[in-house]
mmCIF file of the N, C-alpha and C atoms, coordinates in Angstrom:
data_MODEL
# 
_entry.id   MODEL 
# 
loop_
_atom_site.group_PDB 
_atom_site.id 
_atom_site.type_symbol 
_atom_site.label_atom_id 
_atom_site.label_alt_id 
_atom_site.label_comp_id 
_atom_site.label_asym_id 
_atom_site.label_entity_id 
_atom_site.label_seq_id 
_atom_site.pdbx_PDB_ins_code 
_atom_site.Cartn_x 
_atom_site.Cartn_y 
_atom_site.Cartn_z 
_atom_site.occupancy 
_atom_site.B_iso_or_equiv 
_atom_site.pdbx_formal_charge 
_atom_site.auth_seq_id 
_atom_site.auth_comp_id 
_atom_site.auth_asym_id 
_atom_site.auth_atom_id 
_atom_site.pdbx_PDB_model_num 
ATOM 1   N N  . MET A 1 1  ? 13.948  10.367  -1.059 1.00 0.00 ? 1  MET A N  1 
ATOM 2   C CA . MET A 1 1  ? 13.790  9.199   -0.404 1.00 0.00 ? 1  MET A CA 1 
ATOM 3   C C  . MET A 1 1  ? 12.205  8.887   -0.540 1.00 0.00 ? 1  MET A C  1 
ATOM 4   N N  . GLU A 1 2  ? 12.140  7.572   -0.809 1.00 0.00 ? 2  GLU A N  1 
ATOM 5   C CA . GLU A 1 2  ? 10.444  6.775   -1.143 1.00 0.00 ? 2  GLU A CA 1 
ATOM 6   C C  . GLU A 1 2  ? 9.655   6.931   -0.145 1.00 0.00 ? 2  GLU A C  1 
ATOM 7   N N  . LYS A 1 3  ? 8.275   7.247   -0.301 1.00 0.00 ? 3  LYS A N  1 
ATOM 8   C CA . LYS A 1 3  ? 7.469   7.341   0.892  1.00 0.00 ? 3  LYS A CA 1 
ATOM 9   C C  . LYS A 1 3  ? 6.038   6.570   0.401  1.00 0.00 ? 3  LYS A C  1 
ATOM 10  N N  . TYR A 1 4  ? 5.525   5.795   1.265  1.00 0.00 ? 4  TYR A N  1 
ATOM 11  C CA . TYR A 1 4  ? 4.152   5.086   0.859  1.00 0.00 ? 4  TYR A CA 1 
ATOM 12  C C  . TYR A 1 4  ? 3.206   5.341   1.765  1.00 0.00 ? 4  TYR A C  1 
ATOM 13  N N  . LEU A 1 5  ? 1.979   5.149   1.213  1.00 0.00 ? 5  LEU A N  1 
ATOM 14  C CA . LEU A 1 5  ? 0.892   5.138   2.186  1.00 0.00 ? 5  LEU A CA 1 
ATOM 15  C C  . LEU A 1 5  ? 0.041   3.934   1.731  1.00 0.00 ? 5  LEU A C  1 
ATOM 16  N N  . LEU A 1 6  ? -0.411  3.215   2.594  1.00 0.00 ? 6  LEU A N  1 
ATOM 17  C CA . LEU A 1 6  ? -1.175  1.827   2.492  1.00 0.00 ? 6  LEU A CA 1 
ATOM 18  C C  . LEU A 1 6  ? -2.408  2.043   3.179  1.00 0.00 ? 6  LEU A C  1 
ATOM 19  N N  . PHE A 1 7  ? -3.476  1.592   2.342  1.00 0.00 ? 7  PHE A N  1 
ATOM 20  C CA . PHE A 1 7  ? -4.773  1.499   2.995  1.00 0.00 ? 7  PHE A CA 1 
ATOM 21  C C  . PHE A 1 7  ? -4.745  -0.035  3.088  1.00 0.00 ? 7  PHE A C  1 
ATOM 22  N N  . ILE A 1 8  ? -5.127  -0.411  4.639  1.00 0.00 ? 8  ILE A N  1 
ATOM 23  C CA . ILE A 1 8  ? -5.053  -1.827  4.919  1.00 0.00 ? 8  ILE A CA 1 
ATOM 24  C C  . ILE A 1 8  ? -6.394  -2.488  5.412  1.00 0.00 ? 8  ILE A C  1 
ATOM 25  N N  . ILE A 1 9  ? -6.487  -3.788  5.388  1.00 0.00 ? 9  ILE A N  1 
ATOM 26  C CA . ILE A 1 9  ? -7.410  -4.349  6.340  1.00 0.00 ? 9  ILE A CA 1 
ATOM 27  C C  . ILE A 1 9  ? -6.851  -5.279  7.057  1.00 0.00 ? 9  ILE A C  1 
ATOM 28  N N  . ASP A 1 10 ? -7.671  -5.761  8.168  1.00 0.00 ? 10 ASP A N  1 
ATOM 29  C CA . ASP A 1 10 ? -7.319  -6.918  9.089  1.00 0.00 ? 10 ASP A CA 1 
ATOM 30  C C  . ASP A 1 10 ? -7.201  -8.042  8.229  1.00 0.00 ? 10 ASP A C  1 
ATOM 31  N N  . GLU A 1 11 ? -6.453  -8.973  8.934  1.00 0.00 ? 11 GLU A N  1 
ATOM 32  C CA . GLU A 1 11 ? -6.628  -10.677 8.193  1.00 0.00 ? 11 GLU A CA 1 
ATOM 33  C C  . GLU A 1 11 ? -6.269  -10.484 6.786  1.00 0.00 ? 11 GLU A C  1 
ATOM 34  N N  . CYS A 1 12 ? -5.703  -9.641  6.406  1.00 0.00 ? 12 CYS A N  1 
ATOM 35  C CA . CYS A 1 12 ? -5.204  -9.269  4.699  1.00 0.00 ? 12 CYS A CA 1 
ATOM 36  C C  . CYS A 1 12 ? -3.816  -9.790  4.558  1.00 0.00 ? 12 CYS A C  1 
ATOM 37  N N  . SER A 1 13 ? -3.471  -11.006 3.901  1.00 0.00 ? 13 SER A N  1 
ATOM 38  C CA . SER A 1 13 ? -2.022  -11.182 4.112  1.00 0.00 ? 13 SER A CA 1 
ATOM 39  C C  . SER A 1 13 ? -1.264  -10.522 3.138  1.00 0.00 ? 13 SER A C  1 
ATOM 40  N N  . PHE A 1 14 ? -1.959  -10.105 2.068  1.00 0.00 ? 14 PHE A N  1 
ATOM 41  C CA . PHE A 1 14 ? -0.920  -9.224  1.299  1.00 0.00 ? 14 PHE A CA 1 
ATOM 42  C C  . PHE A 1 14 ? -0.981  -7.813  1.701  1.00 0.00 ? 14 PHE A C  1 
ATOM 43  N N  . CYS A 1 15 ? -1.674  -7.280  2.616  1.00 0.00 ? 15 CYS A N  1 
ATOM 44  C CA . CYS A 1 15 ? -1.499  -6.258  3.554  1.00 0.00 ? 15 CYS A CA 1 
ATOM 45  C C  . CYS A 1 15 ? -0.209  -6.557  4.232  1.00 0.00 ? 15 CYS A C  1 
ATOM 46  N N  . THR A 1 16 ? -0.121  -7.599  4.921  1.00 0.00 ? 16 THR A N  1 
ATOM 47  C CA . THR A 1 16 ? 0.928   -7.766  5.938  1.00 0.00 ? 16 THR A CA 1 
ATOM 48  C C  . THR A 1 16 ? 2.063   -7.901  5.285  1.00 0.00 ? 16 THR A C  1 
ATOM 49  N N  . LYS A 1 17 ? 2.097   -8.607  3.910  1.00 0.00 ? 17 LYS A N  1 
ATOM 50  C CA . LYS A 1 17 ? 3.133   -8.774  3.028  1.00 0.00 ? 17 LYS A CA 1 
ATOM 51  C C  . LYS A 1 17 ? 3.924   -7.541  2.548  1.00 0.00 ? 17 LYS A C  1 
ATOM 52  N N  . ALA A 1 18 ? 2.767   -6.427  2.186  1.00 0.00 ? 18 ALA A N  1 
ATOM 53  C CA . ALA A 1 18 ? 3.417   -5.165  1.735  1.00 0.00 ? 18 ALA A CA 1 
ATOM 54  C C  . ALA A 1 18 ? 4.052   -4.535  2.925  1.00 0.00 ? 18 ALA A C  1 
ATOM 55  N N  . VAL A 1 19 ? 3.816   -4.490  4.002  1.00 0.00 ? 19 VAL A N  1 
ATOM 56  C CA . VAL A 1 19 ? 4.253   -3.813  5.123  1.00 0.00 ? 19 VAL A CA 1 
ATOM 57  C C  . VAL A 1 19 ? 5.796   -4.382  5.538  1.00 0.00 ? 19 VAL A C  1 
ATOM 58  N N  . LEU A 1 20 ? 5.739   -5.776  5.386  1.00 0.00 ? 20 LEU A N  1 
ATOM 59  C CA . LEU A 1 20 ? 7.007   -6.341  5.618  1.00 0.00 ? 20 LEU A CA 1 
ATOM 60  C C  . LEU A 1 20 ? 8.083   -6.027  4.550  1.00 0.00 ? 20 LEU A C  1 
ATOM 61  N N  . LEU A 1 21 ? 7.611   -6.142  3.440  1.00 0.00 ? 21 LEU A N  1 
ATOM 62  C CA . LEU A 1 21 ? 8.387   -5.852  2.146  1.00 0.00 ? 21 LEU A CA 1 
ATOM 63  C C  . LEU A 1 21 ? 9.031   -4.389  2.355  1.00 0.00 ? 21 LEU A C  1 
ATOM 64  N N  . LEU A 1 22 ? 8.220   -3.134  2.959  1.00 0.00 ? 22 LEU A N  1 
ATOM 65  C CA . LEU A 1 22 ? 8.802   -2.086  2.665  1.00 0.00 ? 22 LEU A CA 1 
ATOM 66  C C  . LEU A 1 22 ? 9.705   -1.885  4.011  1.00 0.00 ? 22 LEU A C  1 
ATOM 67  N N  . GLU A 1 23 ? 9.284   -2.510  5.335  1.00 0.00 ? 23 GLU A N  1 
ATOM 68  C CA . GLU A 1 23 ? 10.309  -2.617  6.402  1.00 0.00 ? 23 GLU A CA 1 
ATOM 69  C C  . GLU A 1 23 ? 11.496  -3.327  6.224  1.00 0.00 ? 23 GLU A C  1 
ATOM 70  N N  . LYS A 1 24 ? 11.455  -4.345  5.245  1.00 0.00 ? 24 LYS A N  1 
ATOM 71  C CA . LYS A 1 24 ? 12.590  -5.264  4.893  1.00 0.00 ? 24 LYS A CA 1 
ATOM 72  C C  . LYS A 1 24 ? 13.712  -4.240  4.211  1.00 0.00 ? 24 LYS A C  1 
ATOM 73  N N  . HIS A 1 25 ? 13.195  -3.219  3.584  1.00 0.00 ? 25 HIS A N  1 
ATOM 74  C CA . HIS A 1 25 ? 14.106  -2.069  2.967  1.00 0.00 ? 25 HIS A CA 1 
ATOM 75  C C  . HIS A 1 25 ? 14.286  -0.770  3.321  1.00 0.00 ? 25 HIS A C  1 
ATOM 76  N N  . PHE A 1 26 ? 13.625  -0.780  4.720  1.00 0.00 ? 26 PHE A N  1 
ATOM 77  C CA . PHE A 1 26 ? 13.834  0.359   5.306  1.00 0.00 ? 26 PHE A CA 1 
ATOM 78  C C  . PHE A 1 26 ? 13.236  1.540   4.711  1.00 0.00 ? 26 PHE A C  1 
ATOM 79  N N  . ILE A 1 27 ? 12.131  1.394   4.218  1.00 0.00 ? 27 ILE A N  1 
ATOM 80  C CA . ILE A 1 27 ? 11.356  2.407   3.172  1.00 0.00 ? 27 ILE A CA 1 
ATOM 81  C C  . ILE A 1 27 ? 10.143  2.978   4.104  1.00 0.00 ? 27 ILE A C  1 
ATOM 82  N N  . ILE A 1 28 ? 10.071  4.506   4.064  1.00 0.00 ? 28 ILE A N  1 
ATOM 83  C CA . ILE A 1 28 ? 9.156   5.004   4.931  1.00 0.00 ? 28 ILE A CA 1 
ATOM 84  C C  . ILE A 1 28 ? 7.633   4.841   4.474  1.00 0.00 ? 28 ILE A C  1 
ATOM 85  N N  . TYR A 1 29 ? 6.605   4.556   5.116  1.00 0.00 ? 29 TYR A N  1 
ATOM 86  C CA . TYR A 1 29 ? 5.552   4.286   4.979  1.00 0.00 ? 29 TYR A CA 1 
ATOM 87  C C  . TYR A 1 29 ? 4.639   4.831   6.182  1.00 0.00 ? 29 TYR A C  1 
ATOM 88  N N  . LYS A 1 30 ? 3.244   4.736   5.752  1.00 0.00 ? 30 LYS A N  1 
ATOM 89  C CA . LYS A 1 30 ? 2.187   4.692   6.763  1.00 0.00 ? 30 LYS A CA 1 
ATOM 90  C C  . LYS A 1 30 ? 0.915   4.037   6.594  1.00 0.00 ? 30 LYS A C  1 
ATOM 91  N N  . THR A 1 31 ? 0.623   3.449   7.508  1.00 0.00 ? 31 THR A N  1 
ATOM 92  C CA . THR A 1 31 ? -0.634  2.551   7.085  1.00 0.00 ? 31 THR A CA 1 
ATOM 93  C C  . THR A 1 31 ? -1.987  3.430   7.562  1.00 0.00 ? 31 THR A C  1 
ATOM 94  N N  . VAL A 1 32 ? -3.012  3.111   6.996  1.00 0.00 ? 32 VAL A N  1 
ATOM 95  C CA . VAL A 1 32 ? -4.238  3.451   7.332  1.00 0.00 ? 32 VAL A CA 1 
ATOM 96  C C  . VAL A 1 32 ? -5.305  2.405   7.422  1.00 0.00 ? 32 VAL A C  1 
ATOM 97  N N  . ASP A 1 33 ? -5.601  1.912   8.426  1.00 0.00 ? 33 ASP A N  1 
ATOM 98  C CA . ASP A 1 33 ? -6.378  0.874   9.117  1.00 0.00 ? 33 ASP A CA 1 
ATOM 99  C C  . ASP A 1 33 ? -7.722  1.069   8.588  1.00 0.00 ? 33 ASP A C  1 
ATOM 100 N N  . VAL A 1 34 ? -8.241  0.527   7.662  1.00 0.00 ? 34 VAL A N  1 
ATOM 101 C CA . VAL A 1 34 ? -9.931  0.839   7.446  1.00 0.00 ? 34 VAL A CA 1 
ATOM 102 C C  . VAL A 1 34 ? -10.825 -0.516  7.503  1.00 0.00 ? 34 VAL A C  1 
ATOM 103 N N  . THR A 1 35 ? -10.162 -1.238  8.248  1.00 0.00 ? 35 THR A N  1 
ATOM 104 C CA . THR A 1 35 ? -11.223 -2.688  8.458  1.00 0.00 ? 35 THR A CA 1 
ATOM 105 C C  . THR A 1 35 ? -12.549 -2.242  8.760  1.00 0.00 ? 35 THR A C  1 
ATOM 106 N N  . ASP A 1 36 ? -12.665 -1.466  9.836  1.00 0.00 ? 36 ASP A N  1 
ATOM 107 C CA . ASP A 1 36 ? -13.928 -1.064  10.510 1.00 0.00 ? 36 ASP A CA 1 
ATOM 108 C C  . ASP A 1 36 ? -14.644 -0.015  9.849  1.00 0.00 ? 36 ASP A C  1 
ATOM 109 N N  . ASP A 1 37 ? -14.473 0.629   8.837  1.00 0.00 ? 37 ASP A N  1 
ATOM 110 C CA . ASP A 1 37 ? -15.135 1.676   8.319  1.00 0.00 ? 37 ASP A CA 1 
ATOM 111 C C  . ASP A 1 37 ? -15.301 1.604   6.657  1.00 0.00 ? 37 ASP A C  1 
ATOM 112 N N  . LEU A 1 38 ? -16.699 0.764   6.827  1.00 0.00 ? 38 LEU A N  1 
ATOM 113 C CA . LEU A 1 38 ? -16.859 0.318   5.259  1.00 0.00 ? 38 LEU A CA 1 
ATOM 114 C C  . LEU A 1 38 ? -17.181 1.567   4.326  1.00 0.00 ? 38 LEU A C  1 
ATOM 115 N N  . ASN A 1 39 ? -17.548 2.503   4.872  1.00 0.00 ? 39 ASN A N  1 
ATOM 116 C CA . ASN A 1 39 ? -17.939 3.391   3.931  1.00 0.00 ? 39 ASN A CA 1 
ATOM 117 C C  . ASN A 1 39 ? -16.722 4.084   3.512  1.00 0.00 ? 39 ASN A C  1 
ATOM 118 N N  . THR A 1 40 ? -15.841 4.367   4.324  1.00 0.00 ? 40 THR A N  1 
ATOM 119 C CA . THR A 1 40 ? -14.620 4.590   3.936  1.00 0.00 ? 40 THR A CA 1 
ATOM 120 C C  . THR A 1 40 ? -13.433 3.803   2.944  1.00 0.00 ? 40 THR A C  1 
ATOM 121 N N  . ARG A 1 41 ? -13.710 2.347   3.116  1.00 0.00 ? 41 ARG A N  1 
ATOM 122 C CA . ARG A 1 41 ? -13.395 1.322   2.138  1.00 0.00 ? 41 ARG A CA 1 
ATOM 123 C C  . ARG A 1 41 ? -13.967 1.529   0.738  1.00 0.00 ? 41 ARG A C  1 
ATOM 124 N N  . VAL A 1 42 ? -15.355 1.472   0.775  1.00 0.00 ? 42 VAL A N  1 
ATOM 125 C CA . VAL A 1 42 ? -15.810 1.916   -0.636 1.00 0.00 ? 42 VAL A CA 1 
ATOM 126 C C  . VAL A 1 42 ? -15.532 3.022   -1.293 1.00 0.00 ? 42 VAL A C  1 
ATOM 127 N N  . GLN A 1 43 ? -15.441 4.214   -0.402 1.00 0.00 ? 43 GLN A N  1 
ATOM 128 C CA . GLN A 1 43 ? -14.869 5.581   -1.053 1.00 0.00 ? 43 GLN A CA 1 
ATOM 129 C C  . GLN A 1 43 ? -13.445 5.470   -1.771 1.00 0.00 ? 43 GLN A C  1 
ATOM 130 N N  . ILE A 1 44 ? -12.492 4.881   -0.843 1.00 0.00 ? 44 ILE A N  1 
ATOM 131 C CA . ILE A 1 44 ? -11.113 4.642   -1.164 1.00 0.00 ? 44 ILE A CA 1 
ATOM 132 C C  . ILE A 1 44 ? -11.124 3.948   -2.267 1.00 0.00 ? 44 ILE A C  1 
ATOM 133 N N  . LYS A 1 45 ? -11.767 2.895   -2.584 1.00 0.00 ? 45 LYS A N  1 
ATOM 134 C CA . LYS A 1 45 ? -11.854 1.848   -3.884 1.00 0.00 ? 45 LYS A CA 1 
ATOM 135 C C  . LYS A 1 45 ? -12.358 2.630   -4.878 1.00 0.00 ? 45 LYS A C  1 
ATOM 136 N N  . GLU A 1 46 ? -13.274 3.433   -4.761 1.00 0.00 ? 46 GLU A N  1 
ATOM 137 C CA . GLU A 1 46 ? -14.159 4.096   -5.768 1.00 0.00 ? 46 GLU A CA 1 
ATOM 138 C C  . GLU A 1 46 ? -13.017 5.433   -6.322 1.00 0.00 ? 46 GLU A C  1 
ATOM 139 N N  . ALA A 1 47 ? -12.427 5.991   -5.562 1.00 0.00 ? 47 ALA A N  1 
ATOM 140 C CA . ALA A 1 47 ? -11.410 7.165   -5.839 1.00 0.00 ? 47 ALA A CA 1 
ATOM 141 C C  . ALA A 1 47 ? -10.357 6.597   -6.618 1.00 0.00 ? 47 ALA A C  1 
ATOM 142 N N  . PHE A 1 48 ? -9.867  5.462   -6.301 1.00 0.00 ? 48 PHE A N  1 
ATOM 143 C CA . PHE A 1 48 ? -8.545  5.098   -6.996 1.00 0.00 ? 48 PHE A CA 1 
ATOM 144 C C  . PHE A 1 48 ? -8.969  4.125   -7.865 1.00 0.00 ? 48 PHE A C  1 
ATOM 145 N N  . GLY A 1 49 ? -9.885  3.466   -8.142 1.00 0.00 ? 49 GLY A N  1 
ATOM 146 C CA . GLY A 1 49 ? -10.424 2.609   -8.946 1.00 0.00 ? 49 GLY A CA 1 
ATOM 147 C C  . GLY A 1 49 ? -9.627  1.094   -8.878 1.00 0.00 ? 49 GLY A C  1 
ATOM 148 N N  . TRP A 1 50 ? -9.547  0.805   -7.696 1.00 0.00 ? 50 TRP A N  1 
ATOM 149 C CA . TRP A 1 50 ? -8.554  -0.353  -6.937 1.00 0.00 ? 50 TRP A CA 1 
ATOM 150 C C  . TRP A 1 50 ? -9.811  -1.023  -6.117 1.00 0.00 ? 50 TRP A C  1 
ATOM 151 N N  . ASN A 1 51 ? -10.073 -2.270  -6.710 1.00 0.00 ? 51 ASN A N  1 
ATOM 152 C CA . ASN A 1 51 ? -11.194 -3.170  -5.940 1.00 0.00 ? 51 ASN A CA 1 
ATOM 153 C C  . ASN A 1 51 ? -10.409 -3.825  -4.712 1.00 0.00 ? 51 ASN A C  1 
ATOM 154 N N  . THR A 1 52 ? -8.984  -4.169  -4.538 1.00 0.00 ? 52 THR A N  1 
ATOM 155 C CA . THR A 1 52 ? -8.592  -4.996  -3.435 1.00 0.00 ? 52 THR A CA 1 
ATOM 156 C C  . THR A 1 52 ? -7.751  -4.339  -2.488 1.00 0.00 ? 52 THR A C  1 
ATOM 157 N N  . PHE A 1 53 ? -7.542  -4.850  -1.342 1.00 0.00 ? 53 PHE A N  1 
ATOM 158 C CA . PHE A 1 53 ? -6.373  -4.370  -0.433 1.00 0.00 ? 53 PHE A CA 1 
ATOM 159 C C  . PHE A 1 53 ? -5.286  -5.202  -0.568 1.00 0.00 ? 53 PHE A C  1 
ATOM 160 N N  . PRO A 1 54 ? -4.192  -4.528  -0.354 1.00 0.00 ? 54 PRO A N  1 
ATOM 161 C CA . PRO A 1 54 ? -4.131  -3.296  0.114  1.00 0.00 ? 54 PRO A CA 1 
ATOM 162 C C  . PRO A 1 54 ? -4.225  -2.226  -1.046 1.00 0.00 ? 54 PRO A C  1 
ATOM 163 N N  . ILE A 1 55 ? -4.352  -1.192  -0.703 1.00 0.00 ? 55 ILE A N  1 
ATOM 164 C CA . ILE A 1 55 ? -4.302  0.049   -1.820 1.00 0.00 ? 55 ILE A CA 1 
ATOM 165 C C  . ILE A 1 55 ? -3.061  0.762   -1.521 1.00 0.00 ? 55 ILE A C  1 
ATOM 166 N N  . ILE A 1 56 ? -2.016  0.691   -2.308 1.00 0.00 ? 56 ILE A N  1 
ATOM 167 C CA . ILE A 1 56 ? -0.981  1.405   -2.059 1.00 0.00 ? 56 ILE A CA 1 
ATOM 168 C C  . ILE A 1 56 ? -0.394  2.630   -3.051 1.00 0.00 ? 56 ILE A C  1 
ATOM 169 N N  . LEU A 1 57 ? -0.253  3.786   -2.401 1.00 0.00 ? 57 LEU A N  1 
ATOM 170 C CA . LEU A 1 57 ? 0.310   4.974   -2.960 1.00 0.00 ? 57 LEU A CA 1 
ATOM 171 C C  . LEU A 1 57 ? 1.656   5.250   -2.664 1.00 0.00 ? 57 LEU A C  1 
ATOM 172 N N  . LYS A 1 58 ? 2.491   5.992   -3.686 1.00 0.00 ? 58 LYS A N  1 
ATOM 173 C CA . LYS A 1 58 ? 3.561   6.234   -3.494 1.00 0.00 ? 58 LYS A CA 1 
ATOM 174 C C  . LYS A 1 58 ? 3.595   8.040   -3.511 1.00 0.00 ? 58 LYS A C  1 
ATOM 175 N N  . GLN A 1 59 ? 4.197   8.311   -2.478 1.00 0.00 ? 59 GLN A N  1 
ATOM 176 C CA . GLN A 1 59 ? 4.425   10.082  -2.497 1.00 0.00 ? 59 GLN A CA 1 
ATOM 177 C C  . GLN A 1 59 ? 5.358   10.435  -3.425 1.00 0.00 ? 59 GLN A C  1 
ATOM 178 N N  . ASP A 1 60 ? 4.995   11.564  -4.410 1.00 0.00 ? 60 ASP A N  1 
ATOM 179 C CA . ASP A 1 60 ? 5.745   12.217  -5.157 1.00 0.00 ? 60 ASP A CA 1 
ATOM 180 C C  . ASP A 1 60 ? 5.624   13.817  -4.546 1.00 0.00 ? 60 ASP A C  1 
ATOM 181 N N  . LYS A 1 61 ? 6.802   14.165  -4.003 1.00 0.00 ? 61 LYS A N  1 
ATOM 182 C CA . LYS A 1 61 ? 6.299   15.758  -3.220 1.00 0.00 ? 61 LYS A CA 1 
ATOM 183 C C  . LYS A 1 61 ? 5.255   15.740  -2.691 1.00 0.00 ? 61 LYS A C  1 
ATOM 184 N N  . ASN A 1 62 ? 4.145   16.441  -3.029 1.00 0.00 ? 62 ASN A N  1 
ATOM 185 C CA . ASN A 1 62 ? 2.959   16.835  -2.566 1.00 0.00 ? 62 ASN A CA 1 
ATOM 186 C C  . ASN A 1 62 ? 1.924   15.834  -3.181 1.00 0.00 ? 62 ASN A C  1 
ATOM 187 N N  . THR A 1 63 ? 1.807   14.993  -3.946 1.00 0.00 ? 63 THR A N  1 
ATOM 188 C CA . THR A 1 63 ? 0.828   14.180  -4.523 1.00 0.00 ? 63 THR A CA 1 
ATOM 189 C C  . THR A 1 63 ? 1.104   12.774  -4.111 1.00 0.00 ? 63 THR A C  1 
ATOM 190 N N  . PHE A 1 64 ? 0.179   12.191  -4.101 1.00 0.00 ? 64 PHE A N  1 
ATOM 191 C CA . PHE A 1 64 ? 0.009   10.653  -4.197 1.00 0.00 ? 64 PHE A CA 1 
ATOM 192 C C  . PHE A 1 64 ? -0.265  9.977   -5.466 1.00 0.00 ? 64 PHE A C  1 
ATOM 193 N N  . ASN A 1 65 ? 0.292   9.048   -5.847 1.00 0.00 ? 65 ASN A N  1 
ATOM 194 C CA . ASN A 1 65 ? 0.162   8.213   -6.786 1.00 0.00 ? 65 ASN A CA 1 
ATOM 195 C C  . ASN A 1 65 ? -0.204  7.014   -6.863 1.00 0.00 ? 65 ASN A C  1 
ATOM 196 N N  . LEU A 1 66 ? -1.072  6.267   -7.275 1.00 0.00 ? 66 LEU A N  1 
ATOM 197 C CA . LEU A 1 66 ? -1.567  4.852   -7.236 1.00 0.00 ? 66 LEU A CA 1 
ATOM 198 C C  . LEU A 1 66 ? -0.365  4.203   -7.537 1.00 0.00 ? 66 LEU A C  1 
ATOM 199 N N  . ILE A 1 67 ? 0.087   3.088   -6.670 1.00 0.00 ? 67 ILE A N  1 
ATOM 200 C CA . ILE A 1 67 ? 0.895   2.072   -7.163 1.00 0.00 ? 67 ILE A CA 1 
ATOM 201 C C  . ILE A 1 67 ? 0.110   0.827   -7.636 1.00 0.00 ? 67 ILE A C  1 
ATOM 202 N N  . GLY A 1 68 ? -0.914  0.349   -6.782 1.00 0.00 ? 68 GLY A N  1 
ATOM 203 C CA . GLY A 1 68 ? -1.632  -0.736  -6.993 1.00 0.00 ? 68 GLY A CA 1 
ATOM 204 C C  . GLY A 1 68 ? -1.893  -1.489  -5.516 1.00 0.00 ? 68 GLY A C  1 
ATOM 205 N N  . GLY A 1 69 ? -1.758  -2.855  -6.013 1.00 0.00 ? 69 GLY A N  1 
ATOM 206 C CA . GLY A 1 69 ? -1.563  -3.694  -4.732 1.00 0.00 ? 69 GLY A CA 1 
ATOM 207 C C  . GLY A 1 69 ? -0.320  -4.364  -4.344 1.00 0.00 ? 69 GLY A C  1 
ATOM 208 N N  . TYR A 1 70 ? -0.025  -5.262  -3.737 1.00 0.00 ? 70 TYR A N  1 
ATOM 209 C CA . TYR A 1 70 ? 1.190   -5.934  -3.254 1.00 0.00 ? 70 TYR A CA 1 
ATOM 210 C C  . TYR A 1 70 ? 2.032   -6.258  -4.365 1.00 0.00 ? 70 TYR A C  1 
ATOM 211 N N  . THR A 1 71 ? 1.486   -6.878  -5.365 1.00 0.00 ? 71 THR A N  1 
ATOM 212 C CA . THR A 1 71 ? 2.538   -7.298  -6.170 1.00 0.00 ? 71 THR A CA 1 
ATOM 213 C C  . THR A 1 71 ? 3.044   -6.182  -7.071 1.00 0.00 ? 71 THR A C  1 
ATOM 214 N N  . ASP A 1 72 ? 2.011   -5.138  -7.347 1.00 0.00 ? 72 ASP A N  1 
ATOM 215 C CA . ASP A 1 72 ? 2.716   -4.103  -7.961 1.00 0.00 ? 72 ASP A CA 1 
ATOM 216 C C  . ASP A 1 72 ? 3.620   -3.194  -7.109 1.00 0.00 ? 72 ASP A C  1 
ATOM 217 N N  . LEU A 1 73 ? 3.597   -3.262  -5.715 1.00 0.00 ? 73 LEU A N  1 
ATOM 218 C CA . LEU A 1 73 ? 4.619   -2.911  -5.107 1.00 0.00 ? 73 LEU A CA 1 
ATOM 219 C C  . LEU A 1 73 ? 5.932   -3.525  -5.162 1.00 0.00 ? 73 LEU A C  1 
ATOM 220 N N  . GLU A 1 74 ? 5.774   -4.794  -5.239 1.00 0.00 ? 74 GLU A N  1 
ATOM 221 C CA . GLU A 1 74 ? 6.871   -5.669  -5.397 1.00 0.00 ? 74 GLU A CA 1 
ATOM 222 C C  . GLU A 1 74 ? 7.639   -5.143  -6.668 1.00 0.00 ? 74 GLU A C  1 
ATOM 223 N N  . LYS A 1 75 ? 7.103   -4.697  -7.922 1.00 0.00 ? 75 LYS A N  1 
ATOM 224 C CA . LYS A 1 75 ? 7.835   -4.047  -8.896 1.00 0.00 ? 75 LYS A CA 1 
ATOM 225 C C  . LYS A 1 75 ? 8.578   -3.110  -8.591 1.00 0.00 ? 75 LYS A C  1 
ATOM 226 N N  . TYR A 1 76 ? 8.220   -2.126  -7.801 1.00 0.00 ? 76 TYR A N  1 
ATOM 227 C CA . TYR A 1 76 ? 8.737   -0.835  -7.313 1.00 0.00 ? 76 TYR A CA 1 
ATOM 228 C C  . TYR A 1 76 ? 9.928   -1.233  -6.584 1.00 0.00 ? 76 TYR A C  1 
ATOM 229 N N  . VAL A 1 77 ? 9.762   -2.169  -5.422 1.00 0.00 ? 77 VAL A N  1 
ATOM 230 C CA . VAL A 1 77 ? 11.094  -2.220  -4.564 1.00 0.00 ? 77 VAL A CA 1 
ATOM 231 C C  . VAL A 1 77 ? 11.633  -3.637  -4.424 1.00 0.00 ? 77 VAL A C  1 
ATOM 232 N N  . GLY A 1 78 ? 10.690  -4.319  -4.942 1.00 0.00 ? 78 GLY A N  1 
ATOM 233 C CA . GLY A 1 78 ? 11.370  -5.873  -5.182 1.00 0.00 ? 78 GLY A CA 1 
ATOM 234 C C  . GLY A 1 78 ? 12.511  -5.993  -5.861 1.00 0.00 ? 78 GLY A C  1 
ATOM 235 N N  . ALA A 1 79 ? 12.831  -5.057  -6.613 1.00 0.00 ? 79 ALA A N  1 
ATOM 236 C CA . ALA A 1 79 ? 14.031  -5.003  -7.580 1.00 0.00 ? 79 ALA A CA 1 
ATOM 237 C C  . ALA A 1 79 ? 15.158  -4.847  -6.696 1.00 0.00 ? 79 ALA A C  1 
ATOM 238 N N  . TYR A 1 80 ? 15.231  -4.580  -5.500 1.00 0.00 ? 80 TYR A N  1 
ATOM 239 C CA . TYR A 1 80 ? 15.983  -4.125  -4.334 1.00 0.00 ? 80 TYR A CA 1 
ATOM 240 C C  . TYR A 1 80 ? 16.109  -5.718  -3.593 1.00 0.00 ? 80 TYR A C  1 
ATOM 241 N N  . ASP A 1 81 ? 15.231  -6.456  -3.728 1.00 0.00 ? 81 ASP A N  1 
ATOM 242 C CA . ASP A 1 81 ? 15.097  -7.924  -2.752 1.00 0.00 ? 81 ASP A CA 1 
ATOM 243 C C  . ASP A 1 81 ? 16.457  -8.775  -3.128 1.00 0.00 ? 81 ASP A C  1 
ATOM 244 N N  . THR A 1 82 ? 17.139  -8.955  -2.349 1.00 0.00 ? 82 THR A N  1 
ATOM 245 C CA . THR A 1 82 ? 18.345  -10.120 -2.656 1.00 0.00 ? 82 THR A CA 1 
ATOM 246 C C  . THR A 1 82 ? 18.051  -11.219 -2.361 1.00 0.00 ? 82 THR A C  1 
ATOM 247 N N  . LYS A 1 83 ? 16.519  -11.633 -1.717 1.00 0.00 ? 83 LYS A N  1 
ATOM 248 C CA . LYS A 1 83 ? 15.973  -13.225 -1.791 1.00 0.00 ? 83 LYS A CA 1 
ATOM 249 C C  . LYS A 1 83 ? 17.234  -14.052 -1.219 1.00 0.00 ? 83 LYS A C  1 
# 
């Protein structure tokens, strides 16, 4: 079963869309809101080499792999979308 970890910030439409997409497909996910922690935001961006939010990781057993942002997530789960 797929599992995702999302680093999100408030007032981010792509963060909201990512959560809604995962919920629509009943995919397990966890969010980490880093809105109020600028230091953590900078560290996460640097660690994953990603400059925008959300920063989405997919869990594969005991490791997390960078998916990217919302549009990248769509490529993974959007194929199941029946729109």
